[in-house]
TIVO-674776 format. One record per residue: x, y, z of N, C-alpha, C in turn. Coordinates in steps of 0.02 Angstrom, whole numbers, plus 50000, padded with zeros to 5 digits. Atoms other than C-alpha are relative to their C-alpha. Layout:
BEGIN
XYZXYZXYZ/...
//
This chain:
BEGIN
499365002150025430044826648756500545003450042/499484996849960431584829448864500525003249955/499514996150038433034840448812500474995749959/499535004450036434174826048761499684997549935/500355002350061432864819348638499895005849952/500084994150043432544837048574500645001549963/499354998850032434404839348540500144994949945/499895005350049434504822648451499555001149939/500464998750055432974827048346500255005849957/499744994250037433724843948298500604997949957/499425002350037435344835548245499794995849939/500245004250055434414822748138499685004349945/500324995650048433384836448055500535003849960/499484996350035434944846748014500384995549952/499635004650043435884831747946499584997749941/500465002050054434364826447843499945005649949/500044994450046434214843847769500645000649959/499364999750036436064843347723499994994949943/500035005350051435794826947629499535002149944/500474997850051434274834047539500315005449955/499674994750039435264849547485500534997149955/499485003250041436714838847426499694996049942/500345003850053435514827647328499725004549945/500254995150049434854843247241500575004049969/499394996750026436654848247198500065007350023/499924993349972436574863647310500675000250036/499354999249970438314869447356499925004750060/500124995749941438054875547535500595004450017/499424995849985439824882447542499955006849967/500074993650034439274896347425499435004250029/500564996349972437744901547528500245004550057/499824995049949438004917447631499375003250027/500584996549971436834926547749500265004950052/499844995149947436804940647877499504999250056/500445000149942436064941548050499845007350018/500214993249984435054956948098499875004049937/500064995650057434754971847987500205007150021/499744993449986435424989547974499485004550033/500524995649973433754997848015499894998950075/500055001449927433774989348188500665001650036/499384998049969435544995248218500554994750002/499485005250001436464978848194499914995549940/499985004850054436934968748044500704996949999/499365003549999438294955548045500345000349932/499655001050063439604952847914499684994049965/500235006150034439214939647782500264993950037/499825006249966439214922647863499874994249953/500085006050041439404905647782499474995550031/500525004749977437894894147795500334993650025/499635006049980439114879647805500295000650070/499724999149933439974887047958499455000350053/500564999949953438284890248040499784992950017/500205006949988437834871948019500514996550044/499485003149959439514866348090499965002450072/500054997349932439344878048239499394997250036/500615002649969437564872148271500074992850020/499905007149983438024853748264500484999350059/499535000249943439494856848382499655002150065/500374997849940438354866348502499534994650024/500465005449981437094852148499500374994450036/499595005149966438484839848547500175002350070/499824997349934439044851148690499395000250046/500604999349960437254853848748499774993350029/500205006649974437004835048770500334998550067/499655001249936438234835848916499705003950058/500314996049948437164848349012499524995650040/500445004449960436314839449158499285002249997/500714998749998434434838049159499835003350067/500174996349939433744850649285499614995850049/500415004049955432464838649355500434994750035/499565005049971433804825449384500445003250054/499584996549951434944837949472499595001850061/500434998249943433494844049580499854994050044/500145006149962433054826249632500614997750039/499385002049967434874822149671500145004550060/499874995349945435054837849777499514998950058/500505001149948433424834649869500164993750041/499825006249965433964816849911500625001050043/499384999049963435704822349964499865004150064/500164995949941435014835950080499634995950052/500385004149952433794823650159500454995250038/499565004949968435174811150195500535003550044/499444996949966436514823550251499815005650049/500184994749952435504836050354499964996950070/500035002349931435554834750542499675005550042/500334995149956434644843350685500515004450034/499584995349962435434858950757499884998750074/500025001749929435794856950941499335000850034/500624999249961434324864251033499435003049961/500524996850038433334871850892499564995049962/500385005150035432754855850807499895001749926/500064997950070433004863850635500524996249959/499515003550041433824853650496500545004849975/499434995950021435554860350452500424996049951/499555003150048436654856550304500615004549993/499384996350008438474861750289500025003149930/500024996450064438544875050151500564997749953/499455002350043440244869150089499864993149972/500155006750024439644851250077499485000249943/500514999650053438114856049975500305003249937/499674996950058439204867149863500404994749961/499625005450032440294851949827499544995549960/500485004350035438774841649779499745003549938/500244996150057438114855449665500535000149945/499454999950049439824856649581500064993349966/499955006650029439874837849556499434998749951/500585001350042438114837349481499975004349937/500104995350054438204852649371500645002649967/499384997250025440034857149348500085007350019/499964993049978439644874249423500525000650056/499494998949949441054881249526499885006750033/500174993849965440584894049658500625003650022/
//
């Protein structure tokens, strides 16, 4: 299963659980929890379960915009093959570093 389908599945599971809780008259706005524990040296303040769900659903939406690594790798490999040229007398393929940086930025949004 690719990452986009995994994200979609996670969203459906969370939304389905929300419906089940609502059908059981569970008020999720009243549920609080903490992350970590004092004995390990870290324990968060009380957090709202409702805010955790909202944050998670927002993160899942943002994560869908992350390019698939295999797709980016294939695009880069194709671009390098098309845009490389032989160095004068060495016969070694050369690609302009600035040009490849521009392609990487276009594919991933990364800015070097």
